[in-house]
N, CA, C and O atoms as CSV, one atom per row, in Angstrom:
chain,resi,resn,atom,element,x,y,z
A,1,MET,N,N,3.520,-61.624,39.712
A,1,MET,CA,C,4.494,-61.996,38.871
A,1,MET,C,C,5.005,-62.963,37.330
A,1,MET,O,O,5.081,-64.127,36.935
A,2,ALA,N,N,5.172,-62.053,37.030
A,2,ALA,CA,C,4.937,-62.458,35.977
A,2,ALA,C,C,5.598,-63.824,35.395
A,2,ALA,O,O,6.788,-64.097,35.234
A,3,GLU,N,N,3.983,-64.889,35.034
A,3,GLU,CA,C,4.305,-66.118,35.022
A,3,GLU,C,C,6.178,-66.556,33.536
A,3,GLU,O,O,6.891,-65.790,32.888
A,4,GLN,N,N,6.159,-68.092,33.684
A,4,GLN,CA,C,7.170,-68.743,33.095
A,4,GLN,C,C,6.907,-69.247,32.229
A,4,GLN,O,O,6.268,-70.191,32.694
A,5,ARG,N,N,6.903,-69.447,30.426
A,5,ARG,CA,C,6.229,-70.962,30.325
A,5,ARG,C,C,7.615,-71.628,30.092
A,5,ARG,O,O,8.821,-71.390,30.147
A,6,THR,N,N,6.570,-72.763,29.751
A,6,THR,CA,C,7.656,-74.035,29.697
A,6,THR,C,C,7.246,-75.485,29.021
A,6,THR,O,O,7.808,-76.580,29.004
A,7,VAL,N,N,5.906,-74.948,28.426
A,7,VAL,CA,C,4.977,-76.151,28.509
A,7,VAL,C,C,3.963,-74.848,26.793
A,7,VAL,O,O,3.534,-73.694,26.813
A,8,ASN,N,N,4.017,-75.793,25.797
A,8,ASN,CA,C,3.871,-75.619,24.768
A,8,ASN,C,C,1.747,-75.056,24.503
A,8,ASN,O,O,0.707,-75.673,24.272
A,9,PRO,N,N,2.326,-72.902,24.839
A,9,PRO,CA,C,1.238,-72.577,24.209
A,9,PRO,C,C,-0.088,-72.796,23.737
A,9,PRO,O,O,-1.067,-72.109,24.029
A,10,LEU,N,N,-0.053,-74.153,22.721
A,10,LEU,CA,C,-0.844,-74.041,22.205
A,10,LEU,C,C,-2.177,-75.476,23.079
A,10,LEU,O,O,-3.210,-76.116,22.881
A,11,VAL,N,N,-1.040,-75.201,24.095
A,11,VAL,CA,C,-2.403,-76.557,24.993
A,11,VAL,C,C,-3.382,-75.899,25.789
A,11,VAL,O,O,-2.676,-75.174,26.489
A,12,VAL,N,N,-4.609,-75.685,26.137
A,12,VAL,CA,C,-5.219,-75.219,26.009
A,12,VAL,C,C,-5.160,-75.957,27.837
A,12,VAL,O,O,-5.270,-77.114,28.243
A,13,GLY,N,N,-4.925,-74.567,28.587
A,13,GLY,CA,C,-4.720,-75.478,29.975
A,13,GLY,C,C,-3.565,-75.209,30.771
A,13,GLY,O,O,-3.512,-74.874,31.955
A,14,SER,N,N,-2.606,-75.415,29.910
A,14,SER,CA,C,-1.666,-75.497,30.458
A,14,SER,C,C,-0.545,-74.391,30.701
A,14,SER,O,O,0.653,-74.495,30.439
A,15,SER,N,N,-1.541,-72.780,31.536
A,15,SER,CA,C,-0.668,-71.711,32.020
A,15,SER,C,C,-1.560,-71.271,32.905
A,15,SER,O,O,-2.623,-71.884,32.802
A,16,PRO,N,N,-1.550,-70.137,34.054
A,16,PRO,CA,C,-2.094,-70.008,34.142
A,16,PRO,C,C,-3.948,-69.045,33.481
A,16,PRO,O,O,-5.171,-69.161,33.560
A,17,THR,N,N,-2.894,-68.202,32.905
A,17,THR,CA,C,-3.392,-67.730,31.426
A,17,THR,C,C,-3.872,-67.979,30.451
A,17,THR,O,O,-4.304,-66.962,29.909
A,18,LEU,N,N,-4.023,-68.782,29.953
A,18,LEU,CA,C,-4.139,-69.777,28.814
A,18,LEU,C,C,-5.036,-70.903,29.621
A,18,LEU,O,O,-5.751,-71.555,28.860
A,19,GLY,N,N,-5.153,-71.322,31.269
A,19,GLY,CA,C,-6.148,-72.070,31.309
A,19,GLY,C,C,-8.229,-71.353,31.495
A,19,GLY,O,O,-9.295,-71.911,31.759
A,20,ALA,N,N,-7.791,-69.832,31.150
A,20,ALA,CA,C,-9.135,-69.571,31.054
A,20,ALA,C,C,-9.743,-69.074,29.263
A,20,ALA,O,O,-10.765,-68.508,28.874
A,21,MET,N,N,-8.398,-69.685,28.471
A,21,MET,CA,C,-8.549,-68.657,27.209
A,21,MET,C,C,-10.116,-69.426,26.631
A,21,MET,O,O,-10.332,-70.583,26.992
A,22,THR,N,N,-10.710,-69.009,26.116
A,22,THR,CA,C,-11.514,-69.763,25.567
A,22,THR,C,C,-12.184,-69.416,24.024
A,22,THR,O,O,-13.348,-69.441,23.625
A,23,LYS,N,N,-11.128,-69.144,23.473
A,23,LYS,CA,C,-10.193,-69.002,21.515
A,23,LYS,C,C,-10.523,-69.825,21.366
A,23,LYS,O,O,-11.109,-70.581,22.141
A,24,SER,N,N,-10.193,-69.973,20.078
A,24,SER,CA,C,-9.227,-71.344,19.659
A,24,SER,C,C,-8.376,-71.355,19.979
A,24,SER,O,O,-7.834,-70.391,20.520
A,25,LYS,N,N,-7.438,-73.380,19.630
A,25,LYS,CA,C,-6.220,-72.783,20.661
A,25,LYS,C,C,-5.172,-72.655,19.631
A,25,LYS,O,O,-4.009,-72.656,20.033
A,26,TYR,N,N,-5.458,-72.516,18.023
A,26,TYR,CA,C,-4.932,-71.877,17.748
A,26,TYR,C,C,-4.815,-70.485,17.109
A,26,TYR,O,O,-4.146,-70.442,16.077
A,27,ASP,N,N,-5.515,-69.009,17.683
A,27,ASP,CA,C,-5.893,-68.289,17.501
A,27,ASP,C,C,-5.274,-67.529,19.154
A,27,ASP,O,O,-5.775,-67.281,20.251
A,28,MET,N,N,-3.794,-67.365,18.436
A,28,MET,CA,C,-2.468,-66.729,20.253
A,28,MET,C,C,-2.275,-64.848,19.061
A,28,MET,O,O,-1.306,-64.246,18.598
A,29,SER,N,N,-4.002,-64.577,19.048
A,29,SER,CA,C,-3.591,-63.258,18.946
A,29,SER,C,C,-3.772,-62.729,19.815
A,29,SER,O,O,-3.190,-61.748,19.352
A,30,HIS,N,N,-4.148,-62.306,21.036
A,30,HIS,CA,C,-3.887,-61.951,22.635
A,30,HIS,C,C,-2.343,-62.053,23.451
A,30,HIS,O,O,-2.092,-61.857,24.640
A,31,LEU,N,N,-1.228,-62.525,22.062
A,31,LEU,CA,C,-0.037,-63.133,22.696
A,31,LEU,C,C,0.627,-61.082,22.247
A,31,LEU,O,O,1.134,-60.069,22.729
A,32,LEU,N,N,0.174,-61.592,21.232
A,32,LEU,CA,C,0.744,-60.537,19.749
A,32,LEU,C,C,1.078,-58.801,20.862
A,32,LEU,O,O,0.340,-58.321,21.722
A,33,GLY,N,N,2.262,-58.348,20.423
A,33,GLY,CA,C,2.881,-57.177,21.340
A,33,GLY,C,C,2.762,-57.131,22.966
A,33,GLY,O,O,2.620,-56.214,23.776
A,34,ARG,N,N,2.884,-58.524,23.064
A,34,ARG,CA,C,3.365,-58.665,24.552
A,34,ARG,C,C,4.937,-58.305,24.779
A,34,ARG,O,O,5.740,-58.096,23.869
A,35,ARG,N,N,5.174,-58.279,25.976
A,35,ARG,CA,C,6.296,-57.677,26.315
A,35,ARG,C,C,7.632,-59.488,26.820
A,35,ARG,O,O,7.360,-60.090,27.858
A,36,ILE,N,N,8.042,-59.658,26.522
A,36,ILE,CA,C,9.135,-61.508,26.594
A,36,ILE,C,C,9.978,-61.014,27.283
A,36,ILE,O,O,10.146,-59.795,27.294
A,37,GLU,N,N,10.591,-61.725,27.906
A,37,GLU,CA,C,11.647,-62.226,28.386
A,37,GLU,C,C,12.849,-63.528,28.364
A,37,GLU,O,O,12.267,-64.590,28.581
A,38,ILE,N,N,13.980,-63.677,28.213
A,38,ILE,CA,C,14.476,-65.061,27.588
A,38,ILE,C,C,14.831,-64.949,28.651
A,38,ILE,O,O,15.032,-63.800,29.043
A,39,ILE,N,N,15.062,-66.064,29.566
A,39,ILE,CA,C,15.312,-66.839,30.710
A,39,ILE,C,C,16.246,-68.409,30.127
A,39,ILE,O,O,16.830,-68.987,31.043
A,40,THR,N,N,16.363,-68.975,28.885
A,40,THR,CA,C,16.761,-69.988,28.264
A,40,THR,C,C,16.804,-69.720,27.281
A,40,THR,O,O,15.753,-69.336,26.766
A,41,CYS,N,N,18.018,-69.768,26.478
A,41,CYS,CA,C,17.503,-70.330,25.044
A,41,CYS,C,C,18.397,-70.666,24.197
A,41,CYS,O,O,19.190,-69.759,23.942
A,42,THR,N,N,18.616,-71.951,23.492
A,42,THR,CA,C,19.143,-72.844,23.366
A,42,THR,C,C,19.683,-73.006,21.680
A,42,THR,O,O,19.880,-73.968,20.938
A,43,ASP,N,N,19.767,-71.901,21.580
A,43,ASP,CA,C,20.081,-71.281,20.229
A,43,ASP,C,C,21.641,-70.793,19.942
A,43,ASP,O,O,21.790,-69.579,20.075
A,44,ARG,N,N,22.538,-71.356,19.661
A,44,ARG,CA,C,23.986,-71.430,20.241
A,44,ARG,C,C,24.531,-70.386,19.078
A,44,ARG,O,O,25.670,-69.928,19.168
A,45,TYR,N,N,23.400,-69.932,17.659
A,45,TYR,CA,C,24.192,-68.858,17.455
A,45,TYR,C,C,23.562,-67.089,17.083
A,45,TYR,O,O,23.642,-66.371,16.086
A,46,THR,N,N,22.995,-66.933,18.336
A,46,THR,CA,C,22.131,-65.726,19.432
A,46,THR,C,C,23.236,-65.247,19.363
A,46,THR,O,O,24.130,-65.850,18.769
A,47,ASN,N,N,23.388,-64.361,19.798
A,47,ASN,CA,C,24.091,-63.082,20.866
A,47,ASN,C,C,22.667,-63.076,22.314
A,47,ASN,O,O,22.938,-62.823,23.488
A,48,LEU,N,N,21.312,-63.397,21.835
A,48,LEU,CA,C,20.770,-62.984,22.592
A,48,LEU,C,C,21.833,-64.046,24.087
A,48,LEU,O,O,22.776,-64.836,24.040
A,49,VAL,N,N,20.735,-63.282,25.559
A,49,VAL,CA,C,20.983,-63.730,27.077
A,49,VAL,C,C,20.239,-64.082,27.168
A,49,VAL,O,O,19.204,-64.040,26.504
A,50,PRO,N,N,20.566,-64.636,28.185
A,50,PRO,CA,C,19.424,-64.869,29.554
A,50,PRO,C,C,18.794,-63.102,30.051
A,50,PRO,O,O,19.573,-62.219,29.694
A,51,GLY,N,N,17.817,-62.720,30.623
A,51,GLY,CA,C,17.616,-61.308,30.849
A,51,GLY,C,C,17.156,-60.581,29.979
A,51,GLY,O,O,16.453,-59.702,30.478
A,52,SER,N,N,17.291,-60.483,27.808
A,52,SER,CA,C,16.982,-60.217,26.582
A,52,SER,C,C,15.841,-59.734,26.884
A,52,SER,O,O,15.132,-60.535,27.493
A,53,GLN,N,N,15.337,-58.608,26.670
A,53,GLN,CA,C,13.722,-58.774,26.049
A,53,GLN,C,C,13.186,-57.882,25.032
A,53,GLN,O,O,13.705,-56.834,24.648
A,54,GLY,N,N,11.832,-58.526,24.535
A,54,GLY,CA,C,11.778,-57.979,22.923
A,54,GLY,C,C,10.041,-57.666,23.142
A,54,GLY,O,O,9.571,-57.848,24.265
A,55,THR,N,N,9.556,-57.410,22.528
A,55,THR,CA,C,7.917,-57.331,21.971
A,55,THR,C,C,7.898,-59.044,20.938
A,55,THR,O,O,8.688,-59.425,20.073
A,56,VAL,N,N,6.892,-59.598,21.403
A,56,VAL,CA,C,6.438,-60.412,20.536
A,56,VAL,C,C,5.219,-60.423,19.050
A,56,VAL,O,O,3.993,-60.536,19.024
A,57,THR,N,N,6.117,-60.273,18.085
A,57,THR,CA,C,5.653,-60.481,17.047
A,57,THR,C,C,4.650,-61.597,16.305
A,57,THR,O,O,3.685,-61.306,15.597
A,58,ALA,N,N,5.031,-62.709,16.581
A,58,ALA,CA,C,3.620,-63.971,15.896
A,58,ALA,C,C,4.267,-65.098,16.685
A,58,ALA,O,O,5.403,-65.196,17.148
A,59,VAL,N,N,2.963,-66.124,16.712
A,59,VAL,CA,C,3.182,-67.344,16.931
A,59,VAL,C,C,2.711,-68.340,15.787
A,59,VAL,O,O,1.640,-68.248,15.188
A,60,ASP,N,N,3.239,-68.864,15.676
A,60,ASP,CA,C,3.042,-69.758,14.667
A,60,ASP,C,C,2.268,-70.850,15.318
A,60,ASP,O,O,2.100,-70.814,16.537
A,61,SER,N,N,1.438,-72.515,14.081
A,61,SER,CA,C,0.968,-73.622,14.395
A,61,SER,C,C,1.363,-74.174,15.698
A,61,SER,O,O,0.619,-74.715,16.516
A,62,ASN,N,N,2.954,-73.919,15.812
A,62,ASN,CA,C,3.582,-74.918,16.447
A,62,ASN,C,C,3.511,-74.368,18.002
A,62,ASN,O,O,3.252,-75.128,18.934
A,63,GLY,N,N,3.756,-73.047,18.164
A,63,GLY,CA,C,3.462,-72.316,19.456
A,63,GLY,C,C,5.370,-71.754,19.737
A,63,GLY,O,O,5.994,-71.660,20.794
A,64,THR,N,N,5.828,-71.475,18.255
A,64,THR,CA,C,6.669,-70.404,18.331
A,64,THR,C,C,6.250,-69.509,18.099
A,64,THR,O,O,5.433,-69.070,17.289
A,65,VAL,N,N,7.249,-68.931,19.394
A,65,VAL,CA,C,7.214,-67.176,19.894
A,65,VAL,C,C,8.261,-66.781,19.316
A,65,VAL,O,O,9.418,-67.164,19.483
A,66,PHE,N,N,7.695,-65.706,18.362
A,66,PHE,CA,C,8.665,-64.783,18.008
A,66,PHE,C,C,8.274,-63.616,17.933
A,66,PHE,O,O,7.161,-63.183,17.636
A,67,ALA,N,N,9.648,-62.845,18.337
A,67,ALA,CA,C,9.914,-61.570,18.826
A,67,ALA,C,C,10.949,-60.841,18.345
A,67,ALA,O,O,12.095,-61.202,18.077
A,68,LYS,N,N,10.238,-59.385,18.233
A,68,LYS,CA,C,12.077,-58.041,17.976
A,68,LYS,C,C,12.024,-58.207,19.360
A,68,LYS,O,O,11.126,-57.959,20.166
A,69,TRP,N,N,13.902,-58.985,19.584
A,69,TRP,CA,C,13.858,-58.426,20.971
A,69,TRP,C,C,14.471,-56.995,20.716
A,69,TRP,O,O,15.083,-56.593,19.726
A,70,ASP,N,N,14.011,-56.082,22.327
A,70,ASP,CA,C,15.452,-54.773,21.996
A,70,ASP,C,C,16.996,-54.896,21.066
A,70,ASP,O,O,17.537,-53.845,20.725
A,71,THR,N,N,17.330,-55.598,20.875
A,71,THR,CA,C,18.925,-55.585,20.873
A,71,THR,C,C,18.559,-55.468,19.614
A,71,THR,O,O,19.435,-54.769,19.105
A,72,GLY,N,N,17.357,-55.890,18.376
A,72,GLY,CA,C,17.435,-55.281,17.340
A,72,GLY,C,C,17.500,-56.552,16.568
A,72,GLY,O,O,17.401,-56.637,15.344
A,73,SER,N,N,17.700,-57.658,17.512
A,73,SER,CA,C,17.598,-59.369,15.926
A,73,SER,C,C,16.512,-59.590,16.624
A,73,SER,O,O,16.159,-59.113,17.703
A,74,ILE,N,N,15.747,-60.743,15.567
A,74,ILE,CA,C,14.388,-61.210,15.456
A,74,ILE,C,C,14.646,-62.762,15.547
A,74,ILE,O,O,15.104,-63.407,14.604
A,75,LEU,N,N,14.288,-63.338,16.845
A,75,LEU,CA,C,14.562,-64.827,17.006
A,75,LEU,C,C,13.264,-65.370,17.268
A,75,LEU,O,O,12.416,-64.515,17.523
A,76,GLY,N,N,12.718,-67.053,17.277
A,76,GLY,CA,C,11.505,-67.569,17.511
A,76,GLY,C,C,11.867,-68.173,18.866
A,76,GLY,O,O,12.894,-68.848,18.786
A,77,LEU,N,N,11.347,-68.133,20.044
A,77,LEU,CA,C,11.224,-69.407,21.164
A,77,LEU,C,C,10.657,-70.468,20.839
A,77,LEU,O,O,9.824,-70.593,19.941
A,78,ILE,N,N,11.195,-71.544,21.760
A,78,ILE,CA,C,10.426,-72.832,20.530
A,78,ILE,C,C,9.959,-73.538,22.369
A,78,ILE,O,O,10.680,-73.734,23.348
A,79,PRO,N,N,8.375,-73.755,22.140
A,79,PRO,CA,C,8.291,-74.163,24.009
A,79,PRO,C,C,8.640,-75.359,23.749
A,79,PRO,O,O,8.364,-75.996,22.733
A,80,GLY,N,N,9.329,-75.739,24.765
A,80,GLY,CA,C,9.891,-77.360,25.577
A,80,GLY,C,C,10.749,-77.333,25.555
A,80,GLY,O,O,11.323,-78.263,26.122
A,81,VAL,N,N,11.629,-76.216,24.862
A,81,VAL,CA,C,13.365,-76.337,24.685
A,81,VAL,C,C,13.779,-74.782,25.010
A,81,VAL,O,O,15.001,-74.910,24.941
A,82,ASP,N,N,13.558,-73.363,25.325
A,82,ASP,CA,C,13.460,-72.077,24.677
A,82,ASP,C,C,12.147,-72.136,26.449
A,82,ASP,O,O,11.009,-72.560,26.653
A,83,THR,N,N,13.091,-71.526,27.199
A,83,THR,CA,C,11.995,-70.865,28.475
A,83,THR,C,C,11.597,-69.465,29.065
A,83,THR,O,O,12.314,-69.032,29.967
A,84,TRP,N,N,10.668,-68.812,28.704
A,84,TRP,CA,C,10.967,-67.012,28.777
A,84,TRP,C,C,9.754,-66.625,29.351
A,84,TRP,O,O,8.938,-67.196,28.627
A,85,LYS,N,N,9.147,-66.036,30.168
A,85,LYS,CA,C,8.407,-65.435,30.728
A,85,LYS,C,C,7.628,-64.190,30.438
A,85,LYS,O,O,8.338,-63.186,30.380
A,86,TYR,N,N,6.158,-63.973,30.213
A,86,TYR,CA,C,5.676,-62.291,29.718
A,86,TYR,C,C,5.640,-61.291,30.581
A,86,TYR,O,O,4.718,-61.573,31.346
A,87,LEU,N,N,5.994,-60.533,30.822
A,87,LEU,CA,C,6.463,-59.287,31.348
A,87,LEU,C,C,4.550,-58.558,30.986
A,87,LEU,O,O,4.272,-57.390,31.259
């Protein structure tokens, strides 16, 4: 089953995947290239809808997960505001 992200991924132990992480809490390189799917997005200016899928391209120091979406859009999802799951 895919994990659902609703908390800041920079907090070690905040999810089953990250709980076992032994790298620096700022090293999110293991997420690069992972597939992602939007559950909810609060950005009122995007055309992305729940179920939209994309590929993680970056994670900033705030935990925002940026993705290149299959629709061609590029948008970052904010932990604690938007929800998504890794596929």
